[in-house]
C-alpha positions as CSV (number, residue, x, y, z in Angstrom):
1,M,-5.8,-5.2,27.9
2,N,-8.1,-3.9,25.1
3,E,-7.4,-0.4,26.2
4,G,-3.7,-1.0,26.0
5,I,-4.1,-2.2,22.4
6,I,-6.1,1.0,21.7
7,V,-3.5,3.2,23.1
8,Y,-0.7,1.4,21.2
9,K,-2.6,1.8,18.0
10,S,-3.1,5.4,18.5
11,L,0.7,5.6,19.3
12,L,1.4,4.2,16.2
13,E,-0.8,6.5,14.1
14,Q,0.7,9.6,16.0
15,C,4.3,8.3,15.1
16,S,3.6,7.8,11.4
17,S,3.6,10.0,8.6
18,D,3.1,9.9,4.8
19,E,6.9,9.9,4.4
20,E,8.0,7.7,7.5
21,K,6.6,5.0,9.7
22,I,8.1,4.4,13.0
23,E,7.1,0.9,14.2
24,P,8.8,-2.0,15.9
25,L,10.1,-5.1,13.9
26,N,7.4,-7.6,12.8
27,N,4.8,-5.0,14.3
28,N,1.7,-6.3,12.3
29,E,2.2,-10.0,13.2
30,R,2.9,-9.3,16.8
31,L,-0.1,-7.0,17.2
32,V,-2.3,-9.6,15.5
33,F,-1.1,-12.0,18.1
34,V,-1.7,-9.7,21.0
35,E,-5.3,-9.2,19.7
36,S,-6.1,-12.7,19.1
37,N,-4.7,-13.9,22.4
38,C,-5.5,-11.0,24.6
39,S,-6.4,-13.0,27.7
40,T,-3.1,-14.6,27.9
41,F,0.1,-13.5,29.9
42,A,2.2,-14.1,26.7
43,A,0.0,-11.4,24.7
44,Y,0.3,-9.1,27.6
45,R,4.2,-9.4,27.6
46,Q,4.2,-9.0,23.8
47,L,2.3,-5.6,24.1
48,Q,4.5,-4.5,26.9
49,E,7.6,-5.2,24.5
50,L,6.0,-3.3,21.7
51,F,5.6,-0.3,23.9
52,N,9.1,-0.6,25.0
53,E,10.4,-0.9,21.4
54,M,8.2,2.1,20.3
55,Y,9.7,4.1,23.3
56,K,13.2,3.2,22.0
57,K,12.4,4.1,18.3
58,V,10.8,7.6,19.3
59,A,13.9,8.3,21.5
60,S,16.2,7.5,18.5
61,K,14.4,9.6,16.1
62,R,14.1,12.5,18.7
63,A,17.8,12.5,19.1
64,I,18.5,12.4,15.4
65,L,16.2,15.3,14.9
66,N,17.9,17.3,17.9
67,R,21.3,16.8,16.5
68,L,20.2,18.4,13.0
69,K,19.0,21.5,14.7
């Protein structure tokens, strides 16, 4: 679980810039929940949903950027 949290945080860093942050809704609160309850199934599911939402946000941003080319 801790490895998943590290990977998620690294994904957030890579997807953020000075101008724009790409992150799911209520990201900070949800990440705090996952970190504080990392041994529970609910935290596992929450982390899974955070990854799914990041995937969708990145895909959306990529589609917008491809349209502009």
